[in-house]
C-alpha positions as CSV (number, residue, x, y, z in Angstrom):
1,Q,-0.2,-0.2,-0.4
2,L,1.4,3.6,-0.5
3,T,-0.3,6.3,1.7
4,L,-0.6,10.1,0.4
5,G,-0.9,12.9,2.0
6,L,-0.6,16.7,1.7
7,T,-1.0,19.5,4.7
8,S,-0.6,23.5,4.1
9,R,0.2,25.4,6.9
10,T,0.2,29.9,7.5
11,L,2.6,30.5,10.2
12,D,2.6,34.3,12.2
13,E,5.1,36.4,10.7
14,G,6.5,37.2,14.4
15,G,5.8,34.1,17.1
16,G,5.5,31.7,14.2
17,R,2.3,30.4,15.6
18,E,0.6,28.4,13.2
19,L,-2.6,30.3,12.0
20,F,-4.0,28.1,9.4
21,S,-3.4,24.6,8.6
22,V,-5.0,22.2,6.4
23,S,-4.7,18.5,5.7
24,I,-5.9,15.5,3.4
25,G,-4.7,11.8,2.7
26,Q,-5.8,8.8,1.6
27,I,-4.0,4.9,1.0
28,L,-4.0,3.2,-2.5
29,F,-3.9,-0.3,-1.9
30,F,-2.0,-2.7,-4.4
31,E,-3.6,-6.0,-3.0
32,D,-6.7,-7.0,-1.5
33,R,-6.8,-6.9,2.4
34,Q,-8.1,-10.0,4.8
35,V,-7.7,-8.5,7.9
36,Q,-9.9,-10.3,10.0
37,I,-11.0,-14.3,9.6
38,S,-14.8,-14.9,9.0
39,T,-14.8,-11.6,7.1
40,P,-15.2,-10.8,3.6
41,T,-11.8,-9.5,1.7
42,Q,-11.9,-6.0,1.4
43,E,-11.4,-5.7,-2.8
44,S,-11.7,-1.8,-2.6
45,Q,-8.2,-0.3,-4.2
46,T,-8.3,2.8,-2.0
47,S,-9.1,3.2,1.6
48,S,-11.2,6.6,3.1
49,V,-9.9,9.9,2.4
50,A,-9.1,11.6,5.5
51,G,-9.0,15.6,6.2
52,E,-9.0,18.3,9.0
53,F,-8.7,22.2,8.9
54,A,-7.7,23.8,12.2
55,A,-7.3,27.5,12.6
56,R,-6.8,30.2,15.4
57,F,-9.4,32.7,15.0
58,L,-8.3,35.4,17.8
59,T,-5.6,35.7,20.6
60,N,-7.2,33.3,22.9
61,W,-9.7,31.1,20.1
62,S,-9.3,28.1,18.0
63,G,-11.1,25.5,16.1
64,R,-10.7,22.2,14.5
65,A,-12.7,20.4,11.9
66,S,-12.0,16.8,10.8
67,F,-13.9,13.9,8.6
68,Q,-13.5,10.7,7.0
69,Y,-15.2,10.1,3.9
70,N,-16.0,6.6,2.1
71,P,-16.1,7.0,-1.6
72,N,-16.1,3.6,-1.7
73,T,-20.2,3.3,-0.5
74,D,-23.3,4.9,-1.1
75,A,-25.3,3.9,1.9
76,D,-23.2,6.5,4.8
77,P,-20.2,7.7,3.3
78,W,-19.5,10.4,5.7
79,E,-17.9,7.6,8.5
80,K,-16.8,10.6,10.8
81,R,-16.9,13.9,11.7
82,V,-15.2,16.2,14.4
83,V,-15.9,20.0,14.9
84,Q,-14.0,21.3,17.8
85,V,-13.7,25.0,19.0
86,H,-11.0,26.1,22.0
87,Y,-11.3,29.2,24.2
88,Q,-8.3,29.7,27.0
89,T,-7.1,32.6,28.3
90,S,-3.7,33.0,30.4
91,D,-5.8,33.5,33.7
92,A,-7.1,29.6,33.5
93,R,-10.2,30.6,31.8
94,L,-11.2,27.6,29.5
95,V,-13.9,26.4,27.4
96,N,-14.6,23.5,25.0
97,L,-17.5,22.8,22.6
98,A,-17.2,19.9,20.3
99,Y,-19.6,17.8,18.0
100,R,-18.6,14.2,17.0
101,Y,-20.0,12.0,14.9
102,N,-18.5,8.1,14.1
103,L,-20.4,5.7,12.0
104,G,-18.7,2.5,13.4
105,T,-18.5,-0.9,12.6
106,S,-20.8,-2.1,15.4
107,V,-23.4,-1.0,17.5
108,L,-20.8,0.0,20.4
109,D,-18.6,1.9,18.0
110,R,-21.5,4.3,16.8
111,Y,-21.9,7.2,18.6
112,E,-22.8,11.2,17.4
113,D,-22.7,13.9,20.5
114,T,-22.2,17.4,21.9
115,D,-19.1,17.7,24.4
116,L,-19.3,20.8,26.4
117,T,-16.1,21.4,28.9
118,F,-14.9,24.6,31.5
119,R,-13.2,25.9,33.8
120,L,-13.9,29.0,35.2
121,P,-11.9,31.1,37.9
122,V,-13.9,32.8,40.5
123,G,-12.1,35.6,42.0
124,R,-8.0,34.5,42.7
125,R,-9.1,31.4,45.0
126,V,-11.7,29.7,43.6
127,E,-12.3,27.5,40.2
128,L,-15.5,26.0,38.6
129,V,-15.0,23.3,36.5
130,G,-17.7,21.1,34.2
131,R,-18.7,18.3,31.6
132,W,-21.2,17.8,29.9
133,L,-21.8,15.0,27.2
134,Y,-24.7,14.7,25.8
135,S,-25.8,12.0,22.9
136,L,-27.9,12.9,20.0
137,L,-28.1,9.0,18.8
138,Y,-30.4,8.3,22.3
139,D,-30.9,11.9,23.1
140,E,-29.8,11.7,26.6
141,T,-26.8,12.6,28.9
142,M,-24.2,10.5,29.2
143,D,-21.4,12.0,31.2
144,A,-21.9,14.9,33.2
145,F,-19.4,16.1,36.1
146,A,-19.5,19.5,38.1
147,G,-16.3,20.1,41.0
148,I,-15.1,23.3,42.6
149,E,-11.3,23.9,43.4
150,F,-10.5,26.3,46.3
151,G,-7.1,27.0,47.7
152,Q,-4.2,29.1,48.1
153,C,-0.7,28.8,47.6
154,C,0.3,25.7,50.2
155,W,-3.2,23.7,50.0
156,R,-5.8,23.2,47.3
157,M,-8.9,21.5,48.0
158,R,-10.9,20.0,45.0
159,L,-14.6,18.4,45.4
160,L,-15.9,16.8,42.1
161,A,-19.6,14.9,41.3
162,R,-20.3,13.1,38.6
163,N,-23.1,11.3,36.9
164,Y,-21.9,8.5,34.2
165,K,-23.4,5.7,31.7
166,N,-21.2,3.6,29.7
167,G,-24.1,2.8,27.4
168,P,-28.0,3.7,26.1
169,D,-29.1,0.9,28.6
170,S,-27.3,1.8,31.6
171,T,-29.0,3.0,34.8
172,G,-26.0,5.0,35.4
173,T,-23.6,5.9,38.3
174,T,-23.7,8.7,40.9
175,S,-20.4,9.0,42.6
176,V,-18.9,12.3,45.0
177,M,-14.8,12.6,45.0
178,L,-13.3,14.8,47.0
179,Q,-8.9,15.5,47.0
180,L,-6.9,17.6,49.4
181,E,-3.4,19.0,47.8
182,L,-0.7,20.3,50.2
183,A,3.0,21.9,49.1
184,G,5.7,19.5,49.9
185,L,3.1,16.8,50.9
186,G,1.7,15.5,47.9
187,A,-2.0,14.9,47.8
188,F,-4.8,12.7,49.6
189,G,-8.2,11.1,48.1
190,Q,-9.4,10.6,44.4
191,S,-6.7,11.8,41.6
192,I,-9.5,14.7,40.7
193,D,-6.4,16.4,39.1
194,K,-5.6,13.6,36.4
195,F,-9.1,12.9,35.8
196,L,-9.8,16.8,35.0
197,E,-6.7,16.3,32.7
198,S,-7.9,13.7,30.8
199,G,-11.4,15.1,30.4
200,I,-11.3,18.8,30.1
201,Y,-9.1,19.5,26.9
202,G,-6.3,22.2,27.8
203,Y,-6.7,21.5,31.8
204,Q,-3.6,22.1,33.8
205,K,-3.9,22.0,37.3
206,N,-2.8,24.9,39.1
């Protein structure tokens, strides 16, 4: 197989930051693929087309859109679509809004959802964090959490409540997490800071 790709970037003359980028790529196959036992041999000569567009709109705003399009099918050629908007300031103010669609090869891999995450400082010692992951496919909330962080130079406390569903037929689970962090002594309780770093794009603990 041979992979072909093309990327174009526009950089800021002053600081060298990326302002715009466009990428597109596709795989050309020279042989049929039999990737798994008991599945039909894949005879198409080309893969799906993958593309991405990223841009920095203003000082604190950036966005990204990507897709995966399959020209070898007429059923639903748009296999994947993602649109993301990211807002972040120097004082740790943070908001993310995303739309994701994945056709998937099975029911478990298929999803269409919106995702809102945020981090909002309230004064110098208090911060609010949260997430709302809503499934458009099943018309219900799959993951939601809200929390508060407060502290000062030598200590910080995090309290977070979460409701999570691992599938449309799940009744969901509700949990409450608490973490106390002391300068020089480490953290006690659940690892909420690690959880927030993985759940909120751009989040970094103070």
